[in-house]
A tleap script that builds the chain and sets N, CA, C and O, in Angstrom:
source leaprc.protein.ff14SB
mol = sequence {
  NMET LYS PRO ALA GLY ALA GLY TYR ALA VAL
  SER SER GLY ALA SER PRO ARG LYS GLY ALA
  ILE VAL THR HIE THR GLU THR GLY GLU ILE
  THR GLY THR LYS ASP LYS HIE TYR ASN LEU
  ILE TRP PHE THR GLU ALA CYS LEU SER ASN
  ALA LEU ARG MET GLU ALA TYR ALA LYS ASP
  ALA ASP ARG ASP GLY ASP GLU GLU LEU ALA
  GLY PHE PHE ARG ARG ALA GLN GLU GLU SER
  ARG LYS GLY ALA GLU GLN GLY LYS LYS LEU
  LEU ALA SER ARG LEU SER CGLN
}
set mol.1.N position { 71.723 100.787 97.024 }
set mol.1.CA position { 72.768 101.759 96.189 }
set mol.1.C position { 73.258 102.852 97.495 }
set mol.1.O position { 72.478 103.358 98.303 }
set mol.2.N position { 74.583 103.030 97.458 }
set mol.2.CA position { 75.059 103.949 98.401 }
set mol.2.C position { 74.755 105.285 98.067 }
set mol.2.O position { 74.572 105.561 96.882 }
set mol.3.N position { 74.670 106.217 98.998 }
set mol.3.CA position { 74.650 107.553 98.802 }
set mol.3.C position { 75.986 107.907 98.401 }
set mol.3.O position { 76.971 107.218 98.666 }
set mol.4.N position { 76.016 109.253 97.605 }
set mol.4.CA position { 77.196 109.900 97.316 }
set mol.4.C position { 77.962 110.106 98.619 }
set mol.4.O position { 77.324 110.463 99.610 }
set mol.5.N position { 79.503 109.876 98.710 }
set mol.5.CA position { 80.236 110.036 99.437 }
set mol.5.C position { 80.366 109.091 100.648 }
set mol.5.O position { 81.208 109.219 101.537 }
set mol.6.N position { 79.359 108.054 100.569 }
set mol.6.CA position { 79.330 106.837 101.470 }
set mol.6.C position { 80.409 105.901 101.103 }
set mol.6.O position { 80.762 105.780 99.930 }
set mol.7.N position { 80.947 105.232 102.074 }
set mol.7.CA position { 81.899 104.339 101.730 }
set mol.7.C position { 83.094 104.280 103.050 }
set mol.7.O position { 82.990 104.698 104.203 }
set mol.8.N position { 84.182 103.622 102.395 }
set mol.8.CA position { 85.207 103.573 103.365 }
set mol.8.C position { 86.099 104.671 103.666 }
set mol.8.O position { 86.711 105.113 102.694 }
set mol.9.N position { 86.290 105.153 104.660 }
set mol.9.CA position { 87.034 106.523 104.845 }
set mol.9.C position { 87.986 106.185 105.967 }
set mol.9.O position { 87.570 105.487 106.892 }
set mol.10.N position { 89.223 106.622 105.961 }
set mol.10.CA position { 90.212 106.230 106.787 }
set mol.10.C position { 90.399 107.355 107.798 }
set mol.10.O position { 90.555 108.541 107.508 }
set mol.11.N position { 90.364 106.838 109.010 }
set mol.11.CA position { 90.477 107.822 110.358 }
set mol.11.C position { 92.024 108.052 110.753 }
set mol.11.O position { 92.763 107.114 111.051 }
set mol.12.N position { 92.346 109.112 110.730 }
set mol.12.CA position { 93.661 109.472 110.907 }
set mol.12.C position { 93.640 110.489 112.030 }
set mol.12.O position { 94.574 111.282 112.148 }
set mol.13.N position { 92.508 110.495 112.940 }
set mol.13.CA position { 92.730 111.446 114.061 }
set mol.13.C position { 91.769 112.682 113.683 }
set mol.13.O position { 91.063 113.257 114.512 }
set mol.14.N position { 91.837 112.984 112.424 }
set mol.14.CA position { 91.379 114.231 112.057 }
set mol.14.C position { 89.847 113.934 111.704 }
set mol.14.O position { 89.508 112.783 111.427 }
set mol.15.N position { 89.000 114.903 111.718 }
set mol.15.CA position { 87.636 114.745 111.230 }
set mol.15.C position { 87.381 114.232 109.984 }
set mol.15.O position { 88.087 114.724 109.104 }
set mol.16.N position { 86.497 113.296 109.586 }
set mol.16.CA position { 86.320 112.731 108.449 }
set mol.16.C position { 85.637 113.744 107.551 }
set mol.16.O position { 85.124 114.688 108.152 }
set mol.17.N position { 85.529 113.737 106.245 }
set mol.17.CA position { 84.958 114.577 105.437 }
set mol.17.C position { 83.526 114.470 105.515 }
set mol.17.O position { 83.005 113.406 105.848 }
set mol.18.N position { 82.847 115.498 105.231 }
set mol.18.CA position { 81.247 115.429 105.249 }
set mol.18.C position { 80.740 114.452 104.444 }
set mol.18.O position { 81.078 114.455 103.260 }
set mol.19.N position { 79.911 113.523 104.898 }
set mol.19.CA position { 79.256 112.437 104.431 }
set mol.19.C position { 79.924 111.084 104.061 }
set mol.19.O position { 79.329 110.199 103.445 }
set mol.20.N position { 81.195 110.997 104.483 }
set mol.20.CA position { 82.066 110.001 104.827 }
set mol.20.C position { 81.563 109.031 105.987 }
set mol.20.O position { 81.290 109.451 107.111 }
set mol.21.N position { 81.481 107.871 105.659 }
set mol.21.CA position { 81.318 106.898 106.869 }
set mol.21.C position { 82.518 106.132 107.262 }
set mol.21.O position { 82.996 105.192 106.625 }
set mol.22.N position { 83.018 106.686 108.516 }
set mol.22.CA position { 84.219 106.128 109.132 }
set mol.22.C position { 84.051 104.690 109.604 }
set mol.22.O position { 83.458 104.498 110.665 }
set mol.23.N position { 84.565 103.583 108.844 }
set mol.23.CA position { 84.338 102.307 109.183 }
set mol.23.C position { 85.445 101.409 109.762 }
set mol.23.O position { 85.330 100.275 110.227 }
set mol.24.N position { 86.600 102.211 109.622 }
set mol.24.CA position { 87.937 101.650 110.005 }
set mol.24.C position { 88.920 102.511 110.198 }
set mol.24.O position { 89.106 103.452 109.426 }
set mol.25.N position { 89.759 102.253 111.392 }
set mol.25.CA position { 90.829 103.085 111.538 }
set mol.25.C position { 92.121 102.296 111.102 }
set mol.25.O position { 92.531 101.248 111.602 }
set mol.26.N position { 92.758 103.112 109.921 }
set mol.26.CA position { 93.804 102.300 109.312 }
set mol.26.C position { 94.861 102.011 110.344 }
set mol.26.O position { 95.254 102.936 111.054 }
set mol.27.N position { 95.357 100.779 110.484 }
set mol.27.CA position { 96.544 100.350 110.953 }
set mol.27.C position { 97.366 99.559 109.996 }
set mol.27.O position { 98.244 98.820 110.440 }
set mol.28.N position { 97.190 99.639 108.954 }
set mol.28.CA position { 98.071 98.879 108.028 }
set mol.28.C position { 97.532 97.704 107.433 }
set mol.28.O position { 98.192 97.147 106.556 }
set mol.29.N position { 96.335 97.207 107.809 }
set mol.29.CA position { 95.885 95.993 107.056 }
set mol.29.C position { 95.086 96.160 105.758 }
set mol.29.O position { 94.822 95.310 104.907 }
set mol.30.N position { 94.756 97.492 105.812 }
set mol.30.CA position { 94.126 97.796 104.225 }
set mol.30.C position { 94.970 98.543 103.449 }
set mol.30.O position { 94.955 98.166 102.277 }
set mol.31.N position { 95.661 99.413 103.659 }
set mol.31.CA position { 96.800 100.076 102.718 }
set mol.31.C position { 98.130 99.411 102.765 }
set mol.31.O position { 98.882 99.632 101.816 }
set mol.32.N position { 98.566 98.573 103.792 }
set mol.32.CA position { 99.708 98.048 104.063 }
set mol.32.C position { 100.875 99.270 104.448 }
set mol.32.O position { 102.076 99.104 104.234 }
set mol.33.N position { 100.404 100.292 104.943 }
set mol.33.CA position { 101.000 101.215 105.501 }
set mol.33.C position { 100.794 101.486 106.876 }
set mol.33.O position { 99.676 101.865 107.225 }
set mol.34.N position { 101.865 101.324 107.862 }
set mol.34.CA position { 101.503 101.642 108.983 }
set mol.34.C position { 100.956 103.092 109.385 }
set mol.34.O position { 101.337 104.106 108.801 }
set mol.35.N position { 100.007 103.103 110.460 }
set mol.35.CA position { 99.182 104.668 110.736 }
set mol.35.C position { 100.345 105.555 110.829 }
set mol.35.O position { 100.255 106.502 110.047 }
set mol.36.N position { 101.442 105.543 111.563 }
set mol.36.CA position { 102.247 106.473 111.785 }
set mol.36.C position { 102.908 106.958 110.283 }
set mol.36.O position { 103.132 108.131 109.983 }
set mol.37.N position { 103.135 105.912 109.516 }
set mol.37.CA position { 103.574 106.363 108.254 }
set mol.37.C position { 102.614 107.162 107.204 }
set mol.37.O position { 102.872 108.150 106.517 }
set mol.38.N position { 101.461 106.422 107.313 }
set mol.38.CA position { 100.294 106.962 106.517 }
set mol.38.C position { 100.080 108.420 107.011 }
set mol.38.O position { 99.952 109.283 106.142 }
set mol.39.N position { 100.026 108.801 108.389 }
set mol.39.CA position { 99.982 110.147 108.806 }
set mol.39.C position { 101.044 111.240 108.397 }
set mol.39.O position { 100.849 112.438 108.190 }
set mol.40.N position { 102.145 110.565 108.338 }
set mol.40.CA position { 103.311 111.333 108.117 }
set mol.40.C position { 103.354 111.772 106.461 }
set mol.40.O position { 103.772 112.840 106.015 }
set mol.41.N position { 102.824 110.685 105.732 }
set mol.41.CA position { 102.753 110.909 104.206 }
set mol.41.C position { 101.705 111.899 103.950 }
set mol.41.O position { 101.844 112.772 103.094 }
set mol.42.N position { 100.630 111.777 104.696 }
set mol.42.CA position { 99.335 112.564 104.780 }
set mol.42.C position { 99.531 114.077 104.953 }
set mol.42.O position { 98.929 114.937 104.310 }
set mol.43.N position { 100.577 114.317 106.035 }
set mol.43.CA position { 101.038 115.497 106.386 }
set mol.43.C position { 101.921 116.183 105.347 }
set mol.43.O position { 101.724 117.367 105.070 }
set mol.44.N position { 102.787 115.550 104.825 }
set mol.44.CA position { 103.546 115.923 103.799 }
set mol.44.C position { 102.903 116.159 102.417 }
set mol.44.O position { 103.297 117.055 101.671 }
set mol.45.N position { 102.001 115.404 102.141 }
set mol.45.CA position { 101.108 115.865 101.050 }
set mol.45.C position { 100.253 117.235 101.305 }
set mol.45.O position { 100.113 118.148 100.491 }
set mol.46.N position { 99.835 117.179 102.325 }
set mol.46.CA position { 98.769 118.430 102.726 }
set mol.46.C position { 99.807 119.642 102.762 }
set mol.46.O position { 99.460 120.730 102.303 }
set mol.47.N position { 100.935 119.478 103.244 }
set mol.47.CA position { 101.803 120.846 103.201 }
set mol.47.C position { 102.042 121.038 101.673 }
set mol.47.O position { 101.690 122.108 101.177 }
set mol.48.N position { 102.502 120.271 101.044 }
set mol.48.CA position { 102.755 120.484 99.329 }
set mol.48.C position { 101.539 121.089 98.880 }
set mol.48.O position { 101.653 122.234 98.440 }
set mol.49.N position { 100.353 120.552 98.894 }
set mol.49.CA position { 99.290 120.986 98.405 }
set mol.49.C position { 98.799 122.357 98.711 }
set mol.49.O position { 98.157 123.079 97.949 }
set mol.50.N position { 99.212 122.642 100.017 }
set mol.50.CA position { 98.807 124.100 100.694 }
set mol.50.C position { 99.702 124.915 100.243 }
set mol.50.O position { 99.389 126.099 100.119 }
set mol.51.N position { 101.093 124.450 99.875 }
set mol.51.CA position { 101.896 125.560 99.327 }
set mol.51.C position { 101.327 126.012 97.713 }
set mol.51.O position { 101.173 127.204 97.446 }
set mol.52.N position { 101.111 125.188 96.938 }
set mol.52.CA position { 100.591 125.357 95.745 }
set mol.52.C position { 99.183 126.233 95.905 }
set mol.52.O position { 98.975 127.214 95.191 }
set mol.53.N position { 98.398 125.857 96.745 }
set mol.53.CA position { 97.094 126.595 97.022 }
set mol.53.C position { 97.494 128.081 97.324 }
set mol.53.O position { 96.879 129.000 96.784 }
set mol.54.N position { 98.682 128.338 98.317 }
set mol.54.CA position { 98.878 129.557 98.620 }
set mol.54.C position { 99.478 130.678 97.743 }
set mol.54.O position { 99.339 131.900 97.792 }
set mol.55.N position { 100.302 129.747 96.797 }
set mol.55.CA position { 100.530 130.562 95.500 }
set mol.55.C position { 99.356 131.254 94.664 }
set mol.55.O position { 99.380 132.399 94.212 }
set mol.56.N position { 98.374 130.362 94.559 }
set mol.56.CA position { 97.232 131.017 93.762 }
set mol.56.C position { 96.703 132.320 94.679 }
set mol.56.O position { 96.586 133.488 94.310 }
set mol.57.N position { 96.460 131.816 95.818 }
set mol.57.CA position { 95.907 133.142 96.749 }
set mol.57.C position { 96.796 134.146 96.717 }
set mol.57.O position { 96.255 135.249 96.636 }
set mol.58.N position { 97.873 134.156 96.749 }
set mol.58.CA position { 98.953 135.113 96.680 }
set mol.58.C position { 98.870 135.911 95.300 }
set mol.58.O position { 99.019 137.132 95.253 }
set mol.59.N position { 98.636 135.171 94.254 }
set mol.59.CA position { 98.704 135.657 92.803 }
set mol.59.C position { 97.220 136.544 92.705 }
set mol.59.O position { 97.110 137.632 92.140 }
set mol.60.N position { 96.322 135.937 93.271 }
set mol.60.CA position { 94.936 136.694 93.352 }
set mol.60.C position { 95.107 137.883 94.061 }
set mol.60.O position { 94.670 138.896 93.515 }
set mol.61.N position { 95.734 138.013 95.340 }
set mol.61.CA position { 95.917 139.336 96.080 }
set mol.61.C position { 96.734 140.321 95.294 }
set mol.61.O position { 96.493 141.528 95.321 }
set mol.62.N position { 97.845 139.706 94.492 }
set mol.62.CA position { 98.636 140.770 93.667 }
set mol.62.C position { 97.780 141.322 92.625 }
set mol.62.O position { 97.794 142.477 92.200 }
set mol.63.N position { 96.983 140.289 92.241 }
set mol.63.CA position { 96.190 141.066 90.964 }
set mol.63.C position { 95.164 142.170 91.500 }
set mol.63.O position { 94.761 143.079 90.775 }
set mol.64.N position { 94.787 142.015 92.802 }
set mol.64.CA position { 93.943 142.922 93.418 }
set mol.64.C position { 94.571 144.114 94.003 }
set mol.64.O position { 93.848 144.979 94.498 }
set mol.65.N position { 95.959 144.253 93.993 }
set mol.65.CA position { 96.706 145.096 94.336 }
set mol.65.C position { 96.921 144.990 95.990 }
set mol.65.O position { 97.250 146.007 96.599 }
set mol.66.N position { 96.753 143.905 96.596 }
set mol.66.CA position { 96.615 144.029 98.019 }
set mol.66.C position { 97.925 143.529 98.472 }
set mol.66.O position { 97.975 142.319 98.692 }
set mol.67.N position { 99.069 144.271 98.666 }
set mol.67.CA position { 100.450 143.553 98.826 }
set mol.67.C position { 100.376 143.030 100.191 }
set mol.67.O position { 100.890 141.914 100.277 }
set mol.68.N position { 99.872 143.511 101.334 }
set mol.68.CA position { 99.732 142.943 102.486 }
set mol.68.C position { 99.212 141.793 102.531 }
set mol.68.O position { 99.776 141.058 103.342 }
set mol.69.N position { 98.216 141.260 101.892 }
set mol.69.CA position { 97.607 139.972 101.899 }
set mol.69.C position { 98.192 138.955 101.039 }
set mol.69.O position { 98.059 137.738 101.174 }
set mol.70.N position { 99.010 139.713 99.931 }
set mol.70.CA position { 99.895 138.647 99.157 }
set mol.70.C position { 101.130 138.296 99.929 }
set mol.70.O position { 101.571 137.161 99.747 }
set mol.71.N position { 101.726 139.045 100.717 }
set mol.71.CA position { 102.744 138.768 101.725 }
set mol.71.C position { 102.264 137.723 102.600 }
set mol.71.O position { 102.935 136.705 102.769 }
set mol.72.N position { 101.036 137.921 103.226 }
set mol.72.CA position { 100.674 136.927 104.100 }
set mol.72.C position { 100.678 135.684 103.582 }
set mol.72.O position { 101.266 134.799 104.203 }
set mol.73.N position { 100.078 135.421 102.455 }
set mol.73.CA position { 99.936 134.182 101.713 }
set mol.73.C position { 101.453 133.504 101.374 }
set mol.73.O position { 101.762 132.313 101.426 }
set mol.74.N position { 102.133 134.450 101.078 }
set mol.74.CA position { 103.676 134.008 100.567 }
set mol.74.C position { 104.214 133.515 102.101 }
set mol.74.O position { 104.684 132.381 102.200 }
set mol.75.N position { 104.149 134.219 103.059 }
set mol.75.CA position { 104.809 133.511 104.340 }
set mol.75.C position { 104.023 132.508 104.680 }
set mol.75.O position { 104.674 131.661 105.293 }
set mol.76.N position { 102.840 132.209 104.547 }
set mol.76.CA position { 102.102 130.811 104.881 }
set mol.76.C position { 102.786 129.913 103.861 }
set mol.76.O position { 103.154 128.819 104.287 }
set mol.77.N position { 103.007 130.187 102.635 }
set mol.77.CA position { 103.317 129.112 101.650 }
set mol.77.C position { 104.756 129.004 101.952 }
set mol.77.O position { 105.104 127.855 101.679 }
set mol.78.N position { 105.693 129.668 102.376 }
set mol.78.CA position { 106.996 129.249 102.909 }
set mol.78.C position { 106.936 128.392 104.178 }
set mol.78.O position { 107.711 127.443 104.295 }
set mol.79.N position { 105.965 128.719 105.217 }
set mol.79.CA position { 105.701 127.744 106.275 }
set mol.79.C position { 105.408 126.217 105.781 }
set mol.79.O position { 105.937 125.210 106.252 }
set mol.80.N position { 104.442 126.266 104.722 }
set mol.80.CA position { 103.998 125.080 104.240 }
set mol.80.C position { 105.164 124.216 103.573 }
set mol.80.O position { 105.269 123.004 103.764 }
set mol.81.N position { 106.003 124.941 102.795 }
set mol.81.CA position { 107.261 124.537 102.298 }
set mol.81.C position { 108.133 123.649 103.142 }
set mol.81.O position { 108.520 122.507 102.893 }
set mol.82.N position { 108.383 124.461 104.269 }
set mol.82.CA position { 109.220 124.097 105.607 }
set mol.82.C position { 108.670 122.870 106.037 }
set mol.82.O position { 109.413 121.889 106.024 }
set mol.83.N position { 107.249 122.722 106.496 }
set mol.83.CA position { 106.763 121.465 106.777 }
set mol.83.C position { 106.741 120.253 105.968 }
set mol.83.O position { 106.749 119.116 106.439 }
set mol.84.N position { 106.707 120.615 104.442 }
set mol.84.CA position { 106.890 119.516 103.483 }
set mol.84.C position { 108.156 119.022 103.663 }
set mol.84.O position { 108.360 117.813 103.774 }
set mol.85.N position { 109.135 119.953 103.706 }
set mol.85.CA position { 110.690 119.526 103.759 }
set mol.85.C position { 110.897 118.662 104.963 }
set mol.85.O position { 111.479 117.586 104.830 }
set mol.86.N position { 110.459 119.060 106.133 }
set mol.86.CA position { 110.604 118.270 107.460 }
set mol.86.C position { 109.952 117.159 107.314 }
set mol.86.O position { 110.476 116.216 107.908 }
set mol.87.N position { 108.842 116.881 106.648 }
set mol.87.CA position { 108.017 115.477 106.631 }
set mol.87.C position { 108.712 114.840 105.561 }
set mol.87.O position { 108.768 113.624 105.742 }
set mol.88.N position { 109.224 115.200 104.583 }
set mol.88.CA position { 109.918 114.357 103.673 }
set mol.88.C position { 111.219 113.640 104.299 }
set mol.88.O position { 111.453 112.444 104.130 }
set mol.89.N position { 112.025 114.499 105.032 }
set mol.89.CA position { 113.349 114.086 105.664 }
set mol.89.C position { 112.899 113.020 106.758 }
set mol.89.O position { 113.517 111.991 107.030 }
set mol.90.N position { 111.789 113.426 107.298 }
set mol.90.CA position { 111.273 112.285 108.520 }
set mol.90.C position { 111.173 111.189 107.960 }
set mol.90.O position { 111.912 110.240 108.223 }
set mol.91.N position { 110.079 111.157 106.955 }
set mol.91.CA position { 109.764 109.945 106.069 }
set mol.91.C position { 110.655 109.297 105.653 }
set mol.91.O position { 110.585 108.080 105.825 }
set mol.92.N position { 111.992 109.951 104.848 }
set mol.92.CA position { 112.853 109.061 104.232 }
set mol.92.C position { 113.724 108.467 105.321 }
set mol.92.O position { 114.208 107.367 105.055 }
set mol.93.N position { 114.013 109.006 106.515 }
set mol.93.CA position { 114.925 108.289 107.542 }
set mol.93.C position { 114.108 107.110 108.064 }
set mol.93.O position { 114.644 106.035 108.333 }
set mol.94.N position { 112.689 107.350 108.212 }
set mol.94.CA position { 111.982 106.219 108.804 }
set mol.94.C position { 111.714 104.978 107.897 }
set mol.94.O position { 111.595 103.826 108.315 }
set mol.95.N position { 111.641 105.363 106.641 }
set mol.95.CA position { 111.367 104.228 105.722 }
set mol.95.C position { 112.799 103.425 105.393 }
set mol.95.O position { 112.913 102.240 105.080 }
set mol.96.N position { 113.779 104.346 105.545 }
set mol.96.CA position { 115.143 103.550 105.457 }
set mol.96.C position { 115.694 102.527 106.623 }
set mol.96.O position { 116.733 101.870 106.552 }
set mol.97.N position { 114.746 102.547 107.727 }
set mol.97.CA position { 115.116 101.827 108.711 }
set mol.97.C position { 114.790 100.393 108.638 }
set mol.97.O position { 115.117 99.638 109.553 }
savepdb mol mol.pdb
quit
């Protein structure tokens, strides 16, 4: 029986999750997605996910009356949105080639 968290993990240049066993660097043969596209998809999803997370953090700061921290998280959220938009545009142009 495999321990929890063991199994295939995709290495995309980032450190793998704790407990994951890196057994293969994805080059397209497992997912059918070229590594450069996979990385761009991952980046875009991470930006979108971060934008949602920053919204929650900003609301927490608002609830606590910390305007400075709320503003910090909203600025970070805007940067994440920009990254996501840039990633979507780049991905769209590359997939249409």
